[in-house]
Jmol script that loads the backbone (N, CA, C; Angstrom):
load data "model"
ATOM      1  N   MET A   1     106.841 151.847  42.774  1.00  0.00           N
ATOM      2  CA  MET A   1     105.767 152.778  43.028  1.00  0.00           C
ATOM      3  C   MET A   1     106.224 153.794  44.069  1.00  0.00           C
ATOM      4  N   CYS A   2     105.964 155.033  43.834  1.00  0.00           N
ATOM      5  CA  CYS A   2     106.384 156.110  44.734  1.00  0.00           C
ATOM      6  C   CYS A   2     105.347 156.304  45.837  1.00  0.00           C
ATOM      7  N   LYS A   3     105.805 156.261  47.070  1.00  0.00           N
ATOM      8  CA  LYS A   3     104.913 156.488  48.204  1.00  0.00           C
ATOM      9  C   LYS A   3     105.045 157.937  48.658  1.00  0.00           C
ATOM     10  N   PRO A   4     103.952 158.660  48.697  1.00  0.00           N
ATOM     11  CA  PRO A   4     104.048 160.048  49.168  1.00  0.00           C
ATOM     12  C   PRO A   4     104.243 160.102  50.679  1.00  0.00           C
ATOM     13  N   MET A   5     105.034 161.022  51.118  1.00  0.00           N
ATOM     14  CA  MET A   5     105.323 161.277  52.526  1.00  0.00           C
ATOM     15  C   MET A   5     105.816 160.040  53.270  1.00  0.00           C
ATOM     16  N   ASN A   6     106.817 159.353  52.716  1.00  0.00           N
ATOM     17  CA  ASN A   6     107.384 158.193  53.393  1.00  0.00           C
ATOM     18  C   ASN A   6     108.557 158.566  54.304  1.00  0.00           C
ATOM     19  N   ASP A   7     108.881 159.833  54.381  1.00  0.00           N
ATOM     20  CA  ASP A   7     109.957 160.325  55.227  1.00  0.00           C
ATOM     21  C   ASP A   7     109.348 161.268  56.272  1.00  0.00           C
ATOM     22  N   PRO A   8     109.815 161.256  57.509  1.00  0.00           N
ATOM     23  CA  PRO A   8     109.243 162.150  58.519  1.00  0.00           C
ATOM     24  C   PRO A   8     109.361 163.628  58.163  1.00  0.00           C
ATOM     25  N   GLY A   9     110.407 163.997  57.438  1.00  0.00           N
ATOM     26  CA  GLY A   9     110.581 165.388  57.039  1.00  0.00           C
ATOM     27  C   GLY A   9     109.502 165.853  56.088  1.00  0.00           C
ATOM     28  N   GLU A  10     109.021 164.958  55.246  1.00  0.00           N
ATOM     29  CA  GLU A  10     107.977 165.319  54.291  1.00  0.00           C
ATOM     30  C   GLU A  10     106.654 165.582  54.999  1.00  0.00           C
ATOM     31  N   GLY A  11     106.282 164.696  55.915  1.00  0.00           N
ATOM     32  CA  GLY A  11     105.049 164.887  56.675  1.00  0.00           C
ATOM     33  C   GLY A  11     105.106 166.120  57.560  1.00  0.00           C
ATOM     34  N   HIS A  12     106.274 166.351  58.152  1.00  0.00           N
ATOM     35  CA  HIS A  12     106.463 167.513  59.008  1.00  0.00           C
ATOM     36  C   HIS A  12     106.327 168.795  58.195  1.00  0.00           C
ATOM     37  N   ALA A  13     106.923 168.831  57.019  1.00  0.00           N
ATOM     38  CA  ALA A  13     106.816 170.016  56.163  1.00  0.00           C
ATOM     39  C   ALA A  13     105.363 170.254  55.754  1.00  0.00           C
ATOM     40  N   PHE A  14     104.628 169.179  55.452  1.00  0.00           N
ATOM     41  CA  PHE A  14     103.225 169.306  55.079  1.00  0.00           C
ATOM     42  C   PHE A  14     102.406 169.887  56.234  1.00  0.00           C
ATOM     43  N   LEU A  15     102.621 169.381  57.443  1.00  0.00           N
ATOM     44  CA  LEU A  15     101.874 169.877  58.600  1.00  0.00           C
ATOM     45  C   LEU A  15     102.219 171.323  58.933  1.00  0.00           C
ATOM     46  N   ILE A  16     103.472 171.701  58.791  1.00  0.00           N
ATOM     47  CA  ILE A  16     103.859 173.089  59.024  1.00  0.00           C
ATOM     48  C   ILE A  16     103.172 173.989  58.001  1.00  0.00           C
ATOM     49  N   GLY A  17     103.161 173.566  56.737  1.00  0.00           N
ATOM     50  CA  GLY A  17     102.475 174.336  55.700  1.00  0.00           C
ATOM     51  C   GLY A  17     100.985 174.431  55.944  1.00  0.00           C
ATOM     52  N   PHE A  18     100.374 173.327  56.386  1.00  0.00           N
ATOM     53  CA  PHE A  18      98.945 173.329  56.681  1.00  0.00           C
ATOM     54  C   PHE A  18      98.633 174.317  57.807  1.00  0.00           C
ATOM     55  N   GLY A  19      99.443 174.294  58.849  1.00  0.00           N
ATOM     56  CA  GLY A  19      99.254 175.225  59.965  1.00  0.00           C
ATOM     57  C   GLY A  19      99.429 176.671  59.540  1.00  0.00           C
ATOM     58  N   ASP A  20     100.413 176.927  58.699  1.00  0.00           N
ATOM     59  CA  ASP A  20     100.610 178.285  58.182  1.00  0.00           C
ATOM     60  C   ASP A  20      99.442 178.720  57.309  1.00  0.00           C
ATOM     61  N   GLY A  21      98.877 177.793  56.550  1.00  0.00           N
ATOM     62  CA  GLY A  21      97.750 178.127  55.688  1.00  0.00           C
ATOM     63  C   GLY A  21      96.507 178.468  56.477  1.00  0.00           C
ATOM     64  N   VAL A  22      96.239 177.707  57.530  1.00  0.00           N
ATOM     65  CA  VAL A  22      95.051 177.953  58.347  1.00  0.00           C
ATOM     66  C   VAL A  22      95.208 179.244  59.154  1.00  0.00           C
ATOM     67  N   ALA A  23      96.402 179.494  59.665  1.00  0.00           N
ATOM     68  CA  ALA A  23      96.621 180.650  60.528  1.00  0.00           C
ATOM     69  C   ALA A  23      97.083 181.897  59.775  1.00  0.00           C
ATOM     70  N   PHE A  24      97.337 181.788  58.464  1.00  0.00           N
ATOM     71  CA  PHE A  24      97.843 182.899  57.656  1.00  0.00           C
ATOM     72  C   PHE A  24      99.103 183.493  58.284  1.00  0.00           C
ATOM     73  N   THR A  25     100.059 182.630  58.615  1.00  0.00           N
ATOM     74  CA  THR A  25     101.335 183.055  59.180  1.00  0.00           C
ATOM     75  C   THR A  25     102.473 182.589  58.278  1.00  0.00           C
ATOM     76  N   LYS A  26     103.691 182.962  58.646  1.00  0.00           N
ATOM     77  CA  LYS A  26     104.874 182.533  57.911  1.00  0.00           C
ATOM     78  C   LYS A  26     105.831 181.878  58.907  1.00  0.00           C
ATOM     79  N   THR A  27     106.381 180.748  58.540  1.00  0.00           N
ATOM     80  CA  THR A  27     107.262 179.988  59.420  1.00  0.00           C
ATOM     81  C   THR A  27     108.688 180.508  59.361  1.00  0.00           C
ATOM     82  N   ASP A  28     109.334 180.552  60.512  1.00  0.00           N
ATOM     83  CA  ASP A  28     110.755 180.881  60.598  1.00  0.00           C
ATOM     84  C   ASP A  28     111.540 179.576  60.426  1.00  0.00           C
ATOM     85  N   TRP A  29     112.073 179.340  59.226  1.00  0.00           N
ATOM     86  CA  TRP A  29     112.706 178.059  58.911  1.00  0.00           C
ATOM     87  C   TRP A  29     113.983 177.813  59.693  1.00  0.00           C
ATOM     88  N   GLU A  30     114.675 178.872  60.125  1.00  0.00           N
ATOM     89  CA  GLU A  30     115.892 178.671  60.901  1.00  0.00           C
ATOM     90  C   GLU A  30     115.556 178.052  62.266  1.00  0.00           C
ATOM     91  N   THR A  31     114.460 178.474  62.880  1.00  0.00           N
ATOM     92  CA  THR A  31     114.040 177.899  64.158  1.00  0.00           C
ATOM     93  C   THR A  31     113.593 176.457  63.972  1.00  0.00           C
ATOM     94  N   ILE A  32     112.849 176.175  62.915  1.00  0.00           N
ATOM     95  CA  ILE A  32     112.392 174.816  62.648  1.00  0.00           C
ATOM     96  C   ILE A  32     113.592 173.898  62.435  1.00  0.00           C
ATOM     97  N   ASP A  33     114.574 174.354  61.681  1.00  0.00           N
ATOM     98  CA  ASP A  33     115.746 173.530  61.387  1.00  0.00           C
ATOM     99  C   ASP A  33     116.554 173.229  62.648  1.00  0.00           C
ATOM    100  N   LYS A  34     116.557 174.151  63.610  1.00  0.00           N
ATOM    101  CA  LYS A  34     117.301 173.942  64.843  1.00  0.00           C
ATOM    102  C   LYS A  34     116.683 172.868  65.730  1.00  0.00           C
ATOM    103  N   TYR A  35     115.358 172.879  65.826  1.00  0.00           N
ATOM    104  CA  TYR A  35     114.674 172.019  66.780  1.00  0.00           C
ATOM    105  C   TYR A  35     114.000 170.799  66.175  1.00  0.00           C
ATOM    106  N   SER A  36     114.084 170.631  64.877  1.00  0.00           N
ATOM    107  CA  SER A  36     113.414 169.525  64.219  1.00  0.00           C
ATOM    108  C   SER A  36     114.361 168.336  64.095  1.00  0.00           C
ATOM    109  N   LEU A  37     113.833 167.131  64.297  1.00  0.00           N
ATOM    110  CA  LEU A  37     114.642 165.933  64.111  1.00  0.00           C
ATOM    111  C   LEU A  37     115.063 165.741  62.666  1.00  0.00           C
ATOM    112  N   PRO A  38     114.144 165.806  61.688  1.00  0.00           N
ATOM    113  CA  PRO A  38     114.609 165.675  60.299  1.00  0.00           C
ATOM    114  C   PRO A  38     115.297 166.967  59.854  1.00  0.00           C
ATOM    115  N   LYS A  39     116.592 166.909  59.702  1.00  0.00           N
ATOM    116  CA  LYS A  39     117.357 168.108  59.351  1.00  0.00           C
ATOM    117  C   LYS A  39     117.186 168.529  57.901  1.00  0.00           C
ATOM    118  N   ASP A  40     116.604 167.671  57.077  1.00  0.00           N
ATOM    119  CA  ASP A  40     116.467 168.005  55.657  1.00  0.00           C
ATOM    120  C   ASP A  40     115.061 168.524  55.331  1.00  0.00           C
ATOM    121  N   ILE A  41     114.412 169.156  56.278  1.00  0.00           N
ATOM    122  CA  ILE A  41     113.040 169.631  56.061  1.00  0.00           C
ATOM    123  C   ILE A  41     113.012 170.783  55.051  1.00  0.00           C
ATOM    124  N   LYS A  42     114.106 171.521  54.926  1.00  0.00           N
ATOM    125  CA  LYS A  42     114.134 172.622  53.957  1.00  0.00           C
ATOM    126  C   LYS A  42     114.037 172.107  52.524  1.00  0.00           C
ATOM    127  N   GLY A  43     114.440 170.892  52.266  1.00  0.00           N
ATOM    128  CA  GLY A  43     114.371 170.320  50.930  1.00  0.00           C
ATOM    129  C   GLY A  43     112.983 169.835  50.557  1.00  0.00           C
ATOM    130  N   GLU A  44     112.049 169.912  51.463  1.00  0.00           N
ATOM    131  CA  GLU A  44     110.684 169.425  51.225  1.00  0.00           C
ATOM    132  C   GLU A  44     109.714 170.583  51.013  1.00  0.00           C
ATOM    133  N   LEU A  45     110.140 171.587  50.267  1.00  0.00           N
ATOM    134  CA  LEU A  45     109.320 172.781  50.055  1.00  0.00           C
ATOM    135  C   LEU A  45     108.033 172.466  49.310  1.00  0.00           C
ATOM    136  N   HIS A  46     108.042 171.481  48.424  1.00  0.00           N
ATOM    137  CA  HIS A  46     106.831 171.142  47.676  1.00  0.00           C
ATOM    138  C   HIS A  46     105.751 170.581  48.600  1.00  0.00           C
ATOM    139  N   TYR A  47     106.138 169.849  49.637  1.00  0.00           N
ATOM    140  CA  TYR A  47     105.152 169.360  50.609  1.00  0.00           C
ATOM    141  C   TYR A  47     104.631 170.516  51.469  1.00  0.00           C
ATOM    142  N   TYR A  48     105.510 171.451  51.800  1.00  0.00           N
ATOM    143  CA  TYR A  48     105.097 172.642  52.553  1.00  0.00           C
ATOM    144  C   TYR A  48     104.061 173.439  51.757  1.00  0.00           C
ATOM    145  N   LYS A  49     104.334 173.643  50.475  1.00  0.00           N
ATOM    146  CA  LYS A  49     103.413 174.414  49.639  1.00  0.00           C
ATOM    147  C   LYS A  49     102.079 173.701  49.452  1.00  0.00           C
ATOM    148  N   ALA A  50     102.093 172.378  49.355  1.00  0.00           N
ATOM    149  CA  ALA A  50     100.842 171.624  49.242  1.00  0.00           C
ATOM    150  C   ALA A  50     100.027 171.757  50.529  1.00  0.00           C
ATOM    151  N   GLY A  51     100.675 171.667  51.671  1.00  0.00           N
ATOM    152  CA  GLY A  51      99.992 171.853  52.947  1.00  0.00           C
ATOM    153  C   GLY A  51      99.472 173.266  53.113  1.00  0.00           C
ATOM    154  N   LEU A  52     100.256 174.243  52.657  1.00  0.00           N
ATOM    155  CA  LEU A  52      99.843 175.645  52.721  1.00  0.00           C
ATOM    156  C   LEU A  52      98.588 175.880  51.889  1.00  0.00           C
ATOM    157  N   ALA A  53      98.581 175.356  50.670  1.00  0.00           N
ATOM    158  CA  ALA A  53      97.417 175.524  49.793  1.00  0.00           C
ATOM    159  C   ALA A  53      96.191 174.833  50.381  1.00  0.00           C
ATOM    160  N   LEU A  54      96.353 173.624  50.892  1.00  0.00           N
ATOM    161  CA  LEU A  54      95.226 172.907  51.478  1.00  0.00           C
ATOM    162  C   LEU A  54      94.691 173.641  52.710  1.00  0.00           C
ATOM    163  N   GLY A  55      95.572 174.147  53.544  1.00  0.00           N
ATOM    164  CA  GLY A  55      95.154 174.891  54.729  1.00  0.00           C
ATOM    165  C   GLY A  55      94.406 176.158  54.381  1.00  0.00           C
ATOM    166  N   ARG A  56      94.903 176.889  53.378  1.00  0.00           N
ATOM    167  CA  ARG A  56      94.221 178.124  52.960  1.00  0.00           C
ATOM    168  C   ARG A  56      92.851 177.822  52.378  1.00  0.00           C
ATOM    169  N   PHE A  57      92.772 176.820  51.502  1.00  0.00           N
ATOM    170  CA  PHE A  57      91.471 176.458  50.916  1.00  0.00           C
ATOM    171  C   PHE A  57      90.494 176.015  51.998  1.00  0.00           C
ATOM    172  N   LEU A  58      90.982 175.265  52.962  1.00  0.00           N
ATOM    173  CA  LEU A  58      90.122 174.774  54.024  1.00  0.00           C
ATOM    174  C   LEU A  58      89.561 175.915  54.866  1.00  0.00           C
ATOM    175  N   ILE A  59      90.407 176.836  55.295  1.00  0.00           N
ATOM    176  CA  ILE A  59      89.929 177.919  56.161  1.00  0.00           C
ATOM    177  C   ILE A  59      89.038 178.889  55.389  1.00  0.00           C
ATOM    178  N   ILE A  60      89.356 179.138  54.124  1.00  0.00           N
ATOM    179  CA  ILE A  60      88.501 180.013  53.317  1.00  0.00           C
ATOM    180  C   ILE A  60      87.152 179.353  53.087  1.00  0.00           C
ATOM    181  N   GLY A  61      87.145 178.063  52.815  1.00  0.00           N
ATOM    182  CA  GLY A  61      85.887 177.343  52.662  1.00  0.00           C
ATOM    183  C   GLY A  61      85.079 177.328  53.942  1.00  0.00           C
ATOM    184  N   PHE A  62      85.736 177.163  55.073  1.00  0.00           N
ATOM    185  CA  PHE A  62      85.055 177.168  56.362  1.00  0.00           C
ATOM    186  C   PHE A  62      84.412 178.529  56.628  1.00  0.00           C
ATOM    187  N   ILE A  63      85.187 179.589  56.403  1.00  0.00           N
ATOM    188  CA  ILE A  63      84.648 180.942  56.626  1.00  0.00           C
ATOM    189  C   ILE A  63      83.494 181.232  55.681  1.00  0.00           C
ATOM    190  N   ALA A  64      83.632 180.850  54.412  1.00  0.00           N
ATOM    191  CA  ALA A  64      82.550 181.063  53.453  1.00  0.00           C
ATOM    192  C   ALA A  64      81.291 180.280  53.856  1.00  0.00           C
ATOM    193  N   GLY A  65      81.460 179.075  54.347  1.00  0.00           N
ATOM    194  CA  GLY A  65      80.321 178.287  54.795  1.00  0.00           C
ATOM    195  C   GLY A  65      79.644 178.900  56.006  1.00  0.00           C
ATOM    196  N   MET A  66      80.429 179.392  56.930  1.00  0.00           N
ATOM    197  CA  MET A  66      79.853 180.029  58.116  1.00  0.00           C
ATOM    198  C   MET A  66      79.125 181.318  57.753  1.00  0.00           C
ATOM    199  N   LEU A  67      79.667 182.083  56.811  1.00  0.00           N
ATOM    200  CA  LEU A  67      78.988 183.303  56.370  1.00  0.00           C
ATOM    201  C   LEU A  67      77.680 182.972  55.647  1.00  0.00           C
ATOM    202  N   LYS A  68      77.680 181.899  54.887  1.00  0.00           N
ATOM    203  CA  LYS A  68      76.454 181.487  54.199  1.00  0.00           C
ATOM    204  C   LYS A  68      75.365 181.094  55.193  1.00  0.00           C
ATOM    205  N   ILE A  69      75.765 180.455  56.284  1.00  0.00           N
ATOM    206  CA  ILE A  69      74.797 180.077  57.316  1.00  0.00           C
ATOM    207  C   ILE A  69      74.243 181.323  58.009  1.00  0.00           C
ATOM    208  N   LEU A  70      75.114 182.290  58.268  1.00  0.00           N
ATOM    209  CA  LEU A  70      74.700 183.483  59.011  1.00  0.00           C
ATOM    210  C   LEU A  70      73.909 184.483  58.183  1.00  0.00           C
ATOM    211  N   ILE A  71      74.190 184.543  56.907  1.00  0.00           N
ATOM    212  CA  ILE A  71      73.556 185.571  56.057  1.00  0.00           C
ATOM    213  C   ILE A  71      72.381 184.995  55.303  1.00  0.00           C
TER     214      ILE A  71
END
end "model"
wireframe off; spacefill off
backbone 0.3
color backbone group
């Protein structure tokens, strides 16, 4: 059975993507690779994209909910 995010690099990539999604920013991967313990974080792009999508959906949903309350 495959366990999702069983490597620290996978979880780290997901959290970086989530943060980028919420803040609408782009990560500098060269800086992350220099200071990150898991050196293979660049190979976990699918976890980054999943975190990015979840972060974007979350912040858009939050903003839409707040606008619905205000309007």
